[in-house]
N, C-alpha and C positions, 0 to 999 in steps of 0.2 A: 684346463689351462691354469697354471700356477700364477701367482702375482709376479714372480720373476720372469716367467715367459711372457706375461702380459706387458711388463715393462720393456722387455727387449723388443717386442713387436711394435710397441708404441714409439720407441725411440727411432726404430728403422723407418717407420712411416713419416715421422716428424722430419727426418733428414730428406726424404723424398719431397715433402711439401716445401721445405725451405729451398730445395733445388729448383722447384717449380715457380719460385718467386713469391711464396707466401710467408708472412711473418707477423710480428706483433701488430695488433690493431686491425688486422685483416678479418674478413668474414669468409668462412669456408662452408660451402654447401655440403650436406651429407645426405645421400640418397642410396642407402644400402639395405638389402633385404633384412626383414625382421627375423629374429631367432638365430642370427649368426654371430660368431665372435667378432667378425670383421667390423660389424656396426659399432661395437664398443671400443675396439682398438682405434677406429677412425675418430670417434669423439674425443678420446683421451689424447690422441696425437695432435689434434687441432688445438686443444686447450694447452698442451705442453709448449707450443711455439708462441703462446701469447695471443692467439687468434680466437675468434668466437665461432662456434659451429652454428649452422643454420640448417636444421633438419627438415626434410620433406619425406613423407611416407613413400616407400618404394612402390606402393600400389596406386598412388595418386597419379592423375593424368600428367603427361609431360608438359602440357600447356600451363598447368598450375605451377609446376616446378619452375618453369621459365619465368613466370610472373614473380615468384618468390626470389629467384636469384637476382633478377633485375632490381627489384625494390630494395633488397638487402645490399646490393653492390658487391656480390660475391666475387672474391679473387679467383677461386677455383672450386671445383666440385669433386667430392669423393663419391665414386659410384661402386657398383658391384665389383667384387674381387679387389677392392681398394684401388681401383683405377682412378687416376687423377686427370680431370679434364679442365683445361684452362678456361676461365670465364672472366678474363681480365677486363672487367667493366671499368676499372679505374685508369687503365692505360699505362701504368708504370709498374715496375718490378720492385717488390719490397725485399730488401736485403737485411732487415733488422731481425735479429734472433735474440730474444731476451725472455726472462721469466715474466709471467703476467703480474701486473699490479692490481690492487684491489679495485681501482677505478676502471680497469679494462672490462670490456664486455666478455662474459663467459658464453652466452648463447643468445641467439635471436630466434624466437619462435613466433610463427605466424598463426593467428587465429582467424576464424571466419569473420568477415566484415558484414555490417548490416546492409551495405550496398552490393554485396556479392564479391567485392574485391578483398583479398586477404590483407590483414593489417599486422605489421611486424612489431614485436615487443622485445626490446633489448634488456638483458639482466646482467648486472656487473658481477665480478668475482666476489666483491664485498657482500652483495645481497645473497649470492649463491652460498657462500661460506656460512653466513649468518643462518640461513635456512637449514643447512646440513647440521650445524651445531645445535640449533634450537630443537630439532627433532631428536637429536641424540640425547638431549636432556629431558625429553618428553616420554618416549616409549620405553617400556620394559626396564624401569629403573631398578626393580628388585633383582633382575637377572638380565643384564644388558645384552644386546645383540653382539655376537662375537664370531670368531673364525669357524665355530661349529655350526653356524646357521646357514641356511640356504634361502636366498631371497629371489622371489619370482620376478622375471623381467618379461612381461607379456604385453605391455601397452606400447602403442606406436610412439617412436621418439619425436614425432611431430606434435604429440600431446605432452604438455609440460609435466604431467604426473609421472612420466617416464623418468624424469630427473630424480624423483623420490625413490623409485625402484633402484636405480643405479647407485645412488649415494648411500642408501641404507646398507648396501653391501660394502661399497668401497670405504666408507667412513669407518666401518668396524672390522674390516678385514674378513668379511663373510664371503660366501660363494654366491655369485650372481648366476642364476639359472635362467637362461634365455629360452623362451618358448617360440617355436615356429608359428607363423600366423595361421596356417591351416589348422594347427592343433588348438589354438585359442578359440577359433570359430567352431570347434566341434561340440560346443555346448556341454552337456552333462559328461561326455567322454573326457573332457579336459580335466574334470575332477580326478578321474582315474590317473591321468598323466601326472597331476600334482603329487598324488600319493606315491606313485612309482618313483618320482624324482626327489622324494623326501623333502619337499619344500616346507620351510618353517615360518617364513615371513612373506606375506602377500599384501600388495597395495593394488587395489583394483576399483572398478566402479560397481555399484550395487547390481546393475543389470546383469553383469557377467557372474558375480558371486551367487546370484539367485539361481543360476543354472546348475550349479555344482552340487552333487549329493553331499549331505551333511558328513557322512563318514569319510569322504575324500579329504576333509580338512582336519582329520583327527591329529595329524602331525603339525598343524599350523598353530604357533603360539602367539603370533602377532598378525592381526588382520586389520588393515587400514582401508577404509571406504571413503570415497570422495568423488567429486565430479558431477554428482546429481543427487536428488533427494533419496534418502535411505528409508525403505519401508520398515515400520516397527516389527512386522511379521518376520522380516529377514533377520533383525537383531535377535528376536526370540529363537529363531532356528540356528543361528550361528554362534550365539553366546555359549560358552562352555568353561568349565573349571580349567584353570591353567592357561587360558587364552585371553589376551587383551584384544578387544574390538574397539576401534576408534573411528569416529566420523570426522573428516577433515573438510575444510573449506578454504578455497583461495583461488582467485583469478590469476591467469597468466601474468597479468600486469603487476602483481604483487608477489612474484616469485613463488609459485606453486601452491603453498599453503600459508594462510594468514592466521587461522585459528583452528582449534580442534577440541573434541570432547570425547571422553571415554564413554562407551555405550554399555548399558546394562539392561537386562531383561525387565520389562514392565516399567521402564522409565522413558520420559520424553526423549525423542531423537533431536539433539541439539547440534549446532555447529560450534558451540563452545566459546572459549575465551582465547585471547590472542597468544601467539607464540612469543617467546622472549625477543624483544627488539621490535616487534610489530605493535602498532597502535590502531585501535578501532573506535569509531564513533558512529552513532546512528542519528540521522538528522531528518527534519521534515523538508517539504518542498521549498522552504525559504532558506534552508541551510542552518537552521537553529536546532540545537540538541533536543531530543524528545525525552519524555520521562519513561521509567520502567513500565512495561506492560503495553506500550504503544508500538505501532509499526512505522518504520521509516526506512530510508535508504542507508545502506552500509557504506561508510567511507573509511578508507585504509590509509594509514600513515606509517612512518617509521623506516627501519633499515631495509625492508624488503621491496621498496618501490622500484619498479622498472621504468622504462620510458618508451614512448612510441617513436618509431622512426620518422613518422610524419609530425613535424613540429607544430602544425596547426592543431591536429588532433591531440597532441600531447598537452598543449596549453589548455585545451578545453577540458580534458578528462583528469589532468593532474593539477587542477587549480588550487589556490590557497583555500583553507578552511578558516574563515575569520572567527567562527564561534570558539575555536580552540587556539587560534594563533598559529596554526600550521601553515608554513609557507608552501608546502607541496602535499597534496592529498589526492588519492585516487577514488573517484566516485564510481562505485561498482555497478550501479544500476540494479542491484539486488535489494529486495525488500526483506527485512528481518524484524522480528519482535525482540525488543530489548528486555531481558530479564536478568536478575542478579546471578542466577545459576549458569548463565550462558545464553548465547543468541539462539533464536529459533528461526530457521529459514522459512520464508513465506513464498517468495517467488521473484520474478523479474519485473522491474518497472517497465522495461521495453518489451516484455513478453506478455503484456496485457492485451487482451482482445475484448471486444464488446459484443454482448448478446442482449438484444432488446434494449440498448442504451446502457446496460450495466457493464461495468468493468469486471472482467473475469481474469483472475491471475492463474495461469496454468500451473505454476508451481504449487499453489494451494490445493488444486485438484489432484495433482500428482501425489502430494503427501497424503491426502485423504484416501485415495485409491490404494496407496502402498500400505496403509495402516489396516486395511480390511483383513479379517481372518482368512487364512487360506490363500492369500495372494503372494506369489513369490516375486513378482515384479509388475510394474504398472506404469502407464503414461496416458496422458490425455491429449486431445487435439481438437481444434475447432474447424469444422468444415462448413461449406455452404451448399445448400440444396440448389436445384435448378432455378428456384424462385428467389434465390438470394437469402433465404432464411438460414441464419447461423445455427449449427447443431453442435453441441458439446458431446464428444464421444470419449468414454473411458475404456482403454484397452488394458486388459489384465491377463497375466499368465497364471492360471489357477493351479493350486496344489490339490492334494487329495481331499482336503476338508472344505474346499470352497463351495459356498452355497449362494447362488446369484440372488435369490429372493431376500435372503438375510442380509446380503451385502447392500442391496438397494435400500432396505429398511434402515441400515446404519447410515448410509450416505444421506438419506432424507432427514435423519435426525441431527446430523452434524453439519450439513451444508445448507446454505440458502437455496430456495427453490430454483432460482435461476442458475445454480451451479451444480445441480445433480445431473451427472452425465448419463448418457445412454451407454450401457455396459456391453462390451464385446470381448469374447474370450479368444485368445490367440495362443498357439503352442509356444511361441517365443516372440520377443519384441525385436524389430529390425534395429540394427545398431550402425553407428558410424565407425570410421577407422579408430577413433579414440575410445570406442567401447560405449559411448553414450548413446542414448536412444535417438534414432533418426525419426523425428516426428513426421517429416515429409513422406516417409515410406510406409507410414501406417495406412492400412487399407481403407479406401473410400472410392465410390459409395459402398455402402454396406449391403451385404446379402445375408439376411438373417433368416432363421427358422421361425416361421410365423405360426400363429395359433391354428391355422387351417391350411394345410398344404395342397388342398384340392385346386385344380386349375379354375380360372374364372369361367363362368358359364354363359355370361351375356356380354354384349358389346359394351353396355353401360358399366358393368363391373370392371371390365378390362380398362376402360377409359378412366373410371374413378380411381382404380388402383394406381394408375400412372400419376394422377393429380396428388394422391396421398404421398407417393414417393417423391414428387417434386417438392412438397412442403416439408416432409419429415426426414427425407434422406434415407429412407429404409424401404426395402421391398415389402409391400403389404400383401396380406392374404385375405381370402374371402371372410374368414371368421374373426379378423382383427378388429380391435377397438381403437379408435383414433387417439383417445387420451391414454390408452394403455401403451401405445407406441411412442409416447412422449409428447403428444400434442398438448398445447396450452391455449390460452385465450388469443394470443397473437397469432399462433399457427392456425387456429380456427378461422380468424379473420382473413388470413392469407388464402386458406383453402376456399373460403366462400368467394373471394375475389376471382379465383381461378374458375370455380364452378359457374359463376355468373356469365362467363364468356359463352356458355352453351345454354345455361338455365338462369336467365336474369332474375327470376323471382326468389332465388335462394337467399336465406338470411342466416346470420350467425346463430340465433336460437335453434334453427333447424339442425345444426351440427350437434348441439348439446342434447337435443331431444332424440336424435338418431345417431349415436356415436359409432355403431358398427358399420362396416363397409357394406354388408348385405342389406341392412336397413336403409342406408343412404341410397344405394343403387336402386332398390325396389321403389323407393319414394320418388327418386328422380324420374323413373320411367312413367310415373303418373302425371308429371307436370306438363302443362300445355305451354309451348314456347311461342310467344308473340313477337313479331318484328317490332323493334323500337320505333316510336313515332319520330318523324322529322320535324324539328323545331329550331327556329332561329330566333335568338333573343337579342333585341336591340338595346344598346346602352341607354342610360338615362339622358334625356336631352339636356344640353348645356343651359338652355334658357331657363330651366327649372331653378338653377342656382341663382339667377338674377331675381326671380320672384321671391325666393327664400331670403335673399339678402335684404330686400325691401321690407318683407314681413318682420324679419328679425330686428331691423333698425327701429321699426315702430314699437315692437315689444320691448326692446332695450330702453327706449325712451319712456315707456310707461313704467318699467321697472325703475328707471332713473328718477322718475317723478316720486316714487316711494322713497328713494334715497334722499331726494331733496326734502321730502316731508320729514324724514328723520333728522336731517340737518337743521331744519327750521325748529323742530322741537328742542334739539340740543342747544341751539342758539338762544331760544327763549328761556330754557332752564338756566343756562349760564348767565343770562342777563338778570335773572332773578337773584343769582348769587353774587355776581360781579357786574353791576350795571355799567354799560358803555354807551354814552349818548350818541356816539357816531355809528354804532353797529346797527344794521337793519333789523327792524322788528316786524313780526308777522302776527296778525290778530289770531287769537286762539279760536275764534269762530271760523276763520279760513282753514286753520289746521284741522278742526273738527270736520269741516265740510270735505276736505280732501281725504281724510281718514274714512269717512262714511262712503265716499265714492270708490276708493281704491283698495281699502283694507278690510272694511267690515264685510261680513257674509252677504248681506243684501246688496251691497255695492258690487262685490265681485260677481255675484249672480247676475246683476244687471248688465255688466260688461259682457259676460258670456252670452246672455240672452241676445244682446244687440249683435254680437259677432255671429251667433248661430243664425239669426234671421237673415243676416247679410250674406253668409257664405254657404248655407245649406242648400240653396237652390241648385238643382241639377244633380244632387247626390242621390242616386237611385240604385237599387239592387242591380247587379250585373257585373260585367267585365269592362274595365277602363284602362287606358294606357298608363304605364308608370311615368311619373313626371308630368302627366297631363293636368287638365283643369280640375277634375274631380279629386285627383290625388293631392294636388297642392292645396285645395280647399280643406280637405280632411287633415292634412299636415298642419295647416295654419290653425284650425280649430283645436287640435291637440296641443299646440304650442301656447295658445291662449289659456287653455285649461291648466297647463303646467305653470305658466307665468303667474296666474292668480290663485294657485294652490288649491285647486278643486279636489285633489286627492285627500286633503285634510277633512273633507266632509264625510268620507266613507265611514260606515258604522254608526252614523247618526241619521236623524230624520232629514237633515240637510241633503243627504245623498239622494233621496227620493225626489226632493224638490229640484235638485240640480238635474236629475234625469228628465223630469218634466220640462224644465227649461230647454233642454236639448231637443225635445219633441218626442221622447219615449212615452209609451203608455204604461203607467204605473198604478197598480192596484193598491188595496188597503193593507196596512201593516207589513209592507215589504221591507226586508232587511238587506240593505246593500252595503257590504263591507268592501266592495271593489268598485272601480270607476265604470259608469255606464258608457255606452258608445257615443262618440261625438256625432256619429251619423244620424242619431235620433231614431234609427230603425230597430227598435227593440220593444218587446212587450214583456212586462213583469207582472205575473198574475198575483192575486191576493195571497198574502202570507208566504210568498216564496222567499228563500234565503240564498244569498250569494256570499260565500265566505271570502276572507282576504286573499289578495293576489290572484284573483280569477281574471283571465283575459277575456273581456267582453268588447273588444275594440270594434268588432263588426266589419273589419277589413284586414286583408293581408296581401303581401306581394308574392306572386308566383311567377318568377322570371320577370318579364316586362309587363305582366298583367296584374292590375289591381282588382282583386276580387272583393266585392261589396255585397252584403246581404243582410237580411233581417234576422234577428235573434229572438226566440220566443221561449221564455222561462215560465212554465205553467204554474198554476196556483198550487200552493202547499208543497212545492218541490224544493230540492236542495242541490246547490252546485258547490262541491267541496273545494277547499283551498288549493290554490295553484293549478287549477284546471284551466283549460282553454276551450271556449265555445266559438266555433268557426261561423262565419256568416252563412246563413241559410239553415242553421241547425235549430232544432226544437227539442226542448225537454218537456215531456208530457206532465200532466197534472199528477202531483204526488210522487213523481219520480225522484231518484236520488243519484247524483253523480259523485263518486268517491274522489278524494283529493288526488291531484296530479293527473287527471284524466284529460282526454281530448274528445270533445263532442263534435262530430263531423256531419251528423245527419239527425234523424228523429229518434228520440229515446221514448219507448212506449210508456204510457201512464202507469204509475204504480210499480215500476221495476227499478232495480238498483243496478247501475252500470259502473264499470271501473276500467282504467287502463288506457293505453294508446297502442293499437286501436281499441275501441270499447269492447268490453265483454259483459254479458249478462251474468251477474253474480247472485241473483235472487230477487225476492220481493223487497220493495222499499218500505221503510218505516217499522220493520218488525221489532227493532230494538229501541224504538222511540215511543214516548208517551203520546197520548192523544193531543193534537194541536190545541194550544191555549190562546185565548183572547188577551191581547195586551191590555194592561190596566195602568192608570196614573200616567198616561202618555204625556200630558202637558208638563207635569212636574219633571219627568225625566228628559223631555225635550229641552226644557230650560237648563237642566243640569248639563246636558251635552253641549248646549250653546255656550254657556259660561266656561266650560272646560275647554272647548275649542279656542275661544279667545284667550284664555289663560295660557294654554300651551303655546299658542302662536307668539304671545307677548313674553314668555318666560326667558328665552335667550336674550332678548333686547333688554328686559328689565335687569337681568343679571350683569349685562355688559355696561349699563349706564354708570354705575359707581366707578368702574375702572376707567371709563372715558373721562369722567370728571377729575379723577385722580391724575390722569395724564395731562389734562388741561392745566391743572394747578402747577405742573412742572414747566409747561411751555408758555404760560400766559405772559410772562415778562420778556420772552426772547425777542430781540430786536433784529437779529440777522438770520438768514437762512441756515448758515452753518451751525449756529447755536441751536436752532430749532431741530435740525437733523440730528445733531448729537444727542439732544435730550430724547428725541423719539427713539433712537436706537437703544437708549438705555431703558426707557420706560415701557416700550411696546412689548418686548419679550416677557417682562415681569407681569405686565397687565394682562397679556394674552394667556399666560399660564395660569394666572390667578382667576381669570374669568372661566377658563376651562375647568379648573379644580372646583370652583364654586358651583358651576353648572352640574358637574358630576355628583357633587354632594347633594344637591337638591333632587336630582334624578333618583339617587339611591334612597333618599328619604321618602319621596313620593311612591316609588315602586314598593318599598317595604310596607308603607302604610296601606297601599292598595292591596298588597298581598295578604293582609290580614283578612280580607273579605273573600279570598279565593280558596276553594276546597274541591276535592273530588266529588263527582256526582252530577245529577241533573239539576239545572237551575233555570228560572225564567230568563229569557234572553234580554228582556227589558226589565231591569231591576238592579238591585245593589250589586250582586255578583257580576252581572253583565257589565255594569259600568266600571267596576274594578278591573275586570279583564280587559275592557276596551282601553282604559287609561294605561294599564301596564303595557299592553301591546304597543300603544302609541309611543310611550316613553322609551321602551326597549328599541323599537325601530328607529326612532329619532337619534338615539345614542349611537347607533351604527354609523350615522352620518356626522353628527356633531362631535362625537368622541371616537372617531375612526382609529386614531393611533392606539387606543386601548385594545383593539382587536388584533387577532393573529400575532400575539406577543406574549412575553412572559407575564404581563399584567392581566391578561384575559381571565385566567382562572380566578384571580383575586377579585376582579371586577364582577364576575358572575356570582361569586360568593357574597360580595357586598349587596348584590341585588336580591339575594335570597336563595340562590341555587345551592345545592349540596354538591361540591366539586372536590374530587380526590386530588392526590398528588400527581405531579408529572403529567398533567393533562394539557393537551394542545388543542386550543379552540380558536377558530377563525370567526368570521362574521355571522355567527349563529343568531337565530331569532327564537326566543323561547319565553314561556311563562316561568320565571325563575323559581317561584314557590313550588312548582310541580316537577322540577327537574333534578335528577340525581345522576351524577357522572362519576364513574369509578376511576381508580388510579390508572394512569398510563393510557387513557383513551384519547381518541383523535376526532375532533369535530371539524369537518372541512367547511369551505366557504358556503355561505347561504344555507346552512343546514337549518331545518325547522323542527323544533322539539316541543312537544306538548301543546300543539295548537288546539284552540277550542273548536268544537263542532256544533253546528246550529241547524235546527229544523223545527218548523211548526211552532215558533215562539219559545223553543227550549234551547238551552245551551248545555253541552256535555263537556266536562273537564275530567282529566285523569293524569296521574303521575306517569312519568317515563323514567326508564333506567337505562343507562349506557354502561355496559360491563367493563371489566378490566381489560385494557389494551384492545378494546373494540374500536371500530372505525365506522363513522357515518360520513358518506361521501358528499361531494358538492351537490347542493340543491336536494339533498336527501330529506325525507320526511319520516319522523318518528311520532306516530299518532298517539293520542291519549290512551293510557293504559297499556302501552306496548314497551318492549325492551329490545335492546341489542345485546345478546349474551356475551360473555367473556370471549375475547379474541375473535369475535364474529365481525363480518364486514358487510355493510350495506353500501352498494356502489353509487356511482354518479346518477343523479336524476331518478333515484329509486326510493321506494317506500319499504319500511321494515315490515316483514310479515307478522301475522298474529302469533305464530309459534315458530321458533327456530332453535337450533342446537348450538352450544358453544363451538367456536371455531368454524362455523359455516359461513358461506359467502352468498350474497343475494344481489340480484340485479334486475331492474325494471319495475314496471307498475302494470299489473300486479307482479310482485317479485318472483323470480325463478331462481332456484339454487344452482350455483355453478361450482364445478370442482376447482379447487385452488389450494395451493400450499403457501403458507405465509413465508415471505422472504425475510431472512435475518442477515444483518451485517454487524459490524463492530458496534456493540451496545453503547460505547462512549460517544458515538455519533448519532444515536437514535433515542434510546430510552434512559441511558445512564451517563449523561455528560459530566466530565470533570468540572470542578469549580471554575477553572480558568476559562472554559468555554461559556459557562453561564455568565461570567463577568463580561466576556467579550461581546456576547449577544446583547446583554443589558446596555453596554456602551453604545452599540450601534442603534438599538431601539430608542435610546435617549435622544438620538438625533431626529426622531420623528417630530420633535417640537419645532424643527426648522421650517417645514412647510406651513405649520400653523402660524408661526410668526410672519413668514413671508406673505401669507394670505391676509393677515391683519395689516401689515404694512401697505399692501396694495389697496385695501379698503380705506385706510387712513389717507393714502395718497389721493384716491378718488374723492373722498370727502373734502380734502384740502383744496383740490382744484375747484370743485363745485362751490365751496364756501367763498373762494376768491371771486368766482364769476358772480355769485349771488351778491357779494359785497359791492362789486364794481358795476354790475349791469342789471341786477334785479332778479326777482324770482322767475320771471318768464324765461329769461336767457339761460338761467341755471337748468331749468327743465329741458330747454331745447338742446343743450349740449350734453345733457346727462347720458343719452343713449350712445353718443360717440365715445364719451369718456369710459363707459362700461365696456364697450367693444375693444378699446385700446387696452384696458386692464385685462380683459379676457385673453387677448393675443399675447400679452406679456406673461400672464400666468402659464399659458401653454408653452411658451418659449422656455420659461424657467423649468418646467417639468421635463421638456425634451433635453435640456442641458443636464438636469439631474440624472436622467436615464443613462446618458452616455458616460457621465462621470462615475456613477455608482456601479453599473453592471456591464457597460459596453455592449457588445453584440451578443445576443442570446444564440446559443448553439445547442443542437441535440445532445443529450447526455443525461447524467444522473448525479444528484447531489443529496447527501444525507441532510436531515433536518438541522443538525448542529454543525452547520458550515456557514462561512461568511457569505457565500453566494446567496443562500436562501434569505439571510437576514437583510442583505443589501437589496435584494429583489423586493422584499416586503417594504423596505424604506422607500424605494422608488414608487411602489404602489401608493404609499401615503402621499407622495407628491401628486400623483394622478388624482386621487380622491379628494384631496384638500385644496389643491390649486387649480388644476385644469378643469375638473368636472364642475365645481360650483360656479366658476367664473365664465366658462364658455361651453364646455362639452355637453353638459346636461341640456342646454337649450338648442343644441345643434345637430340632433340626429338626422341622418339622411342628407346632410349638406356637403357640398364640395370641400368646405374648409375643415370639416371633421376628417375627411379622407386625407387632406393635406397634412393635418397634424399627425395622424396615424402613420403616414409615410415618414414623417420626421423622426418617428420612434423606430423606424426600421421595417415596418410592414410593407409588403409589395402589393399595391392596389392599382388595378388597371383603370382604364378610362370608363366613365359612366357607371361605376359601381354605386349601388345604393346600400348604405350600411347604417343601421340604427342602433348600434351598440358600440361601446368603447371597451368591452370585455375581451380584449386580446391580451391575455396576461403576459405572454412573451412575444412581443410584437414582431420581432425579426423572423419568427418561425411561422408567420401567417402569410399566405399568398392568395390574394383574391384577384382572379382574372377579370378582364373587361366584361362589363354588363352583369356581374353577379348581383344577387339580392340577398342581403343579410338582415332579416327582420328583427323587430324589437325583442329584447330579452334573450337574444342568442349569445351563447358563450363559445368562442373558438378556443377550446380547452387544450392549450399546448402543453399542459403538464398534468400529471397525476401524483398523488401524495400518499398512497397507502403504504403501510409498513414503515412510515416515516422516511421514505425515500422519494425525493422529488425527481420524477422522470420526465424529461423534456423531449418533444419531437414535433415535427412540422404538421401543419394542417393546411390543406389546399382546397380552395373552392374554385373550380375551373370556370371558364367563360360562360356567362348566362345561367349558371347554376343558382339554386335557391336553398337557403336554410330558413325554414318556417319559424314563426314566433315561438320563443321559449325553448328552442332546440339546442342541443349541445353536440359538437363534433370533437371527439377525443383525439389525443396525439397520434400521429401517423396516419390519419384518415384522409381520404380524398373523395370529393364529390365531383363526379364527372361533368363534362360540358352539357349545359342545358338540363341537367338532372334537377329534380325537386325533392327536397326533404321536407315533409310536412311539419306542422306544429308539434311541440312537446315530444320530439323524437330524439333518439340517441344514436349517433353514428359511432360505432365501436372503434376501439383502438386498432389501427392498422387496416381498417376496412376501406375498400375501394368500390365506390358506387359507379356503375356503368353510365356512359353518356346517355342523355335523353330518357332516363328512367325516372320513376316516381316511387317515393318511399315514405312510409309512415310507421311509427312504432317506437317502442322503448324495450329492447333494441329495434332498429328499423326492419321492416318487412316490406315486400312489394305492396304498393298502394294503387288500387284501381280507381 
C-alpha cells in the first residue's frame, strides 16, 4: 500500500466515522486484528477527525474491552473489517469536524492496574508530536531513516511502544511492515520472516529479540529495545558494525519513551539521558534529590506528560515536585541509579517483595540473570512453598555456552546471599500480549532433576521428601542435600518445625549434622516418639503483687533514707560555705552513724543478715508454687541484696563473708566473682573459683513451679564465666566448667565439661599450674576494701562540685520561676560536665591499672589480679554510668581511650573487655553484651591473653571471645556463642561449644553498611548527640526529688523526710517510665517486622530510645521491679502484648511491639527476647511469641521469628533459633535447643 492509497482509505473511513456521529474530542475504540493494514488505517482515520483512539488488543477478552470502552467514554468502536459499532456512552451526536489541536488527545492507552482494573492514560497531540520529533533527532543521525527503510510493526497496539513503530515509519516516509500475531509468536522462525521481508528498523522488547537468530538481523540497521531489562549478553550478541542498538525507557504515562541510551558491547546497559523536551529527576523517599551513585525513584517532567482519566489517581501520581519547582511531575515507581553517563535501571518500588524480612527488587535480579554468560533471556519470580516460605527462582533461556554451575558462581559473587535465586532452565519465557515477560505464567511448583532419581524406598523417606518439598518448593530426591537445594538457616528451622509434628525431639543442629535426605530419614527411623505430657500452667496469683508492693515500699524507703543522708551531707557542706542560721543542721555523728548502718560494708551485711534470718525460714529444696510464700521470700531477699549493692562485693573477700551471712558453707581461699544464692543452699569447697556473671541463684521458674535446690561446688574446682549452675547440681572436686555452660546434674571430679547441655571435653587442670596457697591475704583484703569504698564514692565525689556550682546559681532565687529557669540552664551543663569528668577519671584509672596487666599466668590474689579486678569493675560500671557512649560513633574512640587497639569503621555495642588485651580490626562488629578477653581463674591462678577480632568480623550478642582466641577476617560468631580455638576466615560459628554453619555473607549498598557518606555520618552524630537528653532528664528528676525532700526536711524534720522518701522515689520512678514510653512512641512509633541497614535513621532512633530505657526507666524503677505487675504494665505501654499472670524478670525486649507473651508465661532472669539480629550490618526484625504457660529459663535467648508453644519449657542458657517453632508441652535445653529429658 502506497502513502497515497493509505491517505485515500483513511479519508474514506473518516467520512464514515463522521457520519456515525464521531468528531473532534471524541474517543474511538479500536479493536482490529494485528498484522492487518486495516488496523493502521483505522488509527489514522480516528486521528484525522480530531478524535483520540483507544486501542484494545484483538485477542483480549470482550469483558476487558467493555471495561475499557466504558471507562474511556468511547463514542464508537472500530472492529474487524473496519466495522463501526456505536458505543454512544455520551448520549449525544458530535457533528464537529475539524483538524486536531495540540491540546487534543491523540490516544488513550490502558495499562494494567495494581487492583486488577485497567487504568487509562491520555496523551495529547502536543506530547505525541514532541515524542516523534525527539526520536527523529536521536536515531541514525549519520544516515537518517527514510523512504528506503522498512520498519517492523509487531507489537500490540494496546502497548504504547506500538506508537514508536508506527511513527518511526510515518514520520520519515518509510514502509511500515505489519507482522501477523501468529508469526510474531513463532519464536526463532520470526527471525526468518524479518529477513524475508527485508526489515531494517525494529523496535521490540528484549525477550522477543533474544529468540531471533543473529543472522536474521543482518539487514537491520536500527534496533530499539525497551519495555523491560535488557541483558548484557543480548547486547553482545546483537551489536554489529553498521547497526545502532538503543535501550529506551519510558512509561505510558510519559508518552512512550522518556530517555534512551545507545548500547555498545562490553559497556553497562543504561536507560540513558532524557529525550529533548523531557525532564528527569531522581529523588529519595522524602522527595529530595539524591546524589550521583545513589538509588532513588525516577520522576519525569516536561512536554511528554500524559494524564490519568481518573482525576484522583492523576493528582496522586502527577503531583508537584517541590525540590525542583515542577508544578506537575510523574512519579514512575521505578528505581534507578543516578550516574553522569546516564541512568541505570534497578527495579520497581512497587515490585519489591520480601524474603526473610529483606526487600528483594525483582528488577535487580532480572538484570543479574540477564547479564549471565550464555543467557539469551531471563526473569525471576518469588513463589511460596506450602509452608509459606518464600523462594526466589530465576528462570533462564540458555544459549549454547550456558553453564549453570558457573552461572551460580557468578550470581553468588554479585548478589547478596538472600538474592541468589534458584536457577531453572526454560526453552522460552512466557510473554504477555505486549511481549513482556508474564511472571504469573512462570512454572511453579518446580519439578527439577535431582541428584538421585531413584524412587524413595521407605515410608520415612517418602514423608521426609514431602516435608523438604514444602519448605524448599522443589521436588527432592533420595541423594539430595538440603543446603544444596537452596536451604538456609531459616529454612532449616522451618523444616525442623514440620518434623517435630511427628518427631518432637528433632533440633536444628540435627539438620546441619545430617544434611542429606538419606541420612535424615535413616536417623529419624531410630528415634523413639513419646507422647507429650499433659500440663496446665496456672497464672501468677494477683495477691503476689500486693506483697511485692509492700516490700518495694519498704525498700524504696530504705533507699530514700540514703537519699536523705546525701541531702543532709550536702546541707552541712553548704552550711560550711554559706552559713544560714535558719537552715536545719544535723550532727556529723548522726551522719556517720547512718552511713555505717546503711552504706558501709558491715552495715549492709548486717541488714542482709537480719533479712535472711527473718525470711529464709521455710526455704527448702524442692518444688514450690510460683507467686507463693517461698517464691516471694526469695524474691524479697534478692531485692534486699540488690538494694544494698551486694554485687559490689564479688571478686573480693567480702563475697565469701556475704555467702556465709546467707547461710552458705564456704571453705578456705574461695574466690567468688559472682553472687552466691540467697537461698543459702550452697557449698563452696576450699580453693574453688567461680568466675564473673555465673548464675548461682539456686532457683528458677519452670512454668508455675519454682524449683529450688542445693548447689555444691567442690574443692579446687572452677566454674567459668557466664555459666549457670541449676539447683541440685554438683561440680566435683577439681572439675572444670568452661565459660557459658549450663550445669544441670553432677559433674565428675577431675573432669572438664562444656556447653549446654554439658559435654565431657577431657581432663580438668591439664593446662593449669599446681594450685597455689594465697599469700599476704590481709594486705590485699585491705586493698580491696578501700577500693570498694572508693569506687562506690567515686560518682558521688565527682558530682559534688557540680552540685555546689548549681547551688551558687540558685542560692539567691526568691521565686519558683526564677529557680526553675536557673535549673534549666545549669542542670544540662552540670550534668554533661559531671559525665565528662567521670569518663576522664575512668580512663585514667583503667589506663593506670592496665600497666599491670599482661598475657600469661599470674597469682589470682596479687598485683595483677587487683589490676584486672579494678579494670573489670570500671569497664562494667561505665556501661551503666556512661551508657550513651556505647553502640554509637563514640564507642571506638572510647575503647581506644581505655587502651584497646581499635581499627577504623568499627561498630561496637555494650561490650565488656580488658582493653589492654583487646585488638579489633577495621570494619568489625561487636554486638550487645559481647565479652572479650575475660580472665580465667583456677587454683589461685589467673590466666590472661590477648584477643583479636579480624577485619569485618562479627561477634554476636552475648558472644564470648576467650583469652588467646581470635575471630578471623569476615568470620561470624553467633548469638550466645563462644569463639572456637581454631577457625578459618569467612567461617560462621554458633553455640557452646561452637559448631560451624554454612553461610554466605549478605551484602547491600555499602553506603548504608560499611562506607557511609559524610552526610549520613553527620546525621547519625546529630541524633546520637540527643542522648544527652535522657541524662539531663534523669538529673532533673533527681534534683526534683532532692528539692521535695529538702522542703520536707526543712519544714517537718529528718524523720518525716525519711518517711516520705519512699513515696517520693516511687513517684519519680513512675514519671521516668512515663517519659520513656513517650520517647518510644515519638522516636520510633510502632515496631514492625522488616529490615534496616545500620546507616539509617530508624536504627539510630531506636538506639536513642534505648538510652531513655537504660538511663531513665531502668535506674528509677525497672531495675528494682523484676517479676512485678507494674513491670508488665510498663512493657505493655511500650507495645508488648502481655497476658494475665505473666512473670517476667527482664526488660530486654528490644523491639517491644514484636513481643507476645501469653497468659501464665514465665520469663526468667537474664532472658533476652531478641526481636532483631544485626549481622552483615543489617538490622532484621521479626516477632517472638511465648505462648500460654511457656517458660524461658534463666539467661536464654529467643531469636526473631521463634515461637515457644503452650506450656513448653526452654531450659537455662539455651538458644531458640530464628524461625524455630517449639511444640506445645515439650521441654528443650541447649545452644541451639535440643530435646531435654
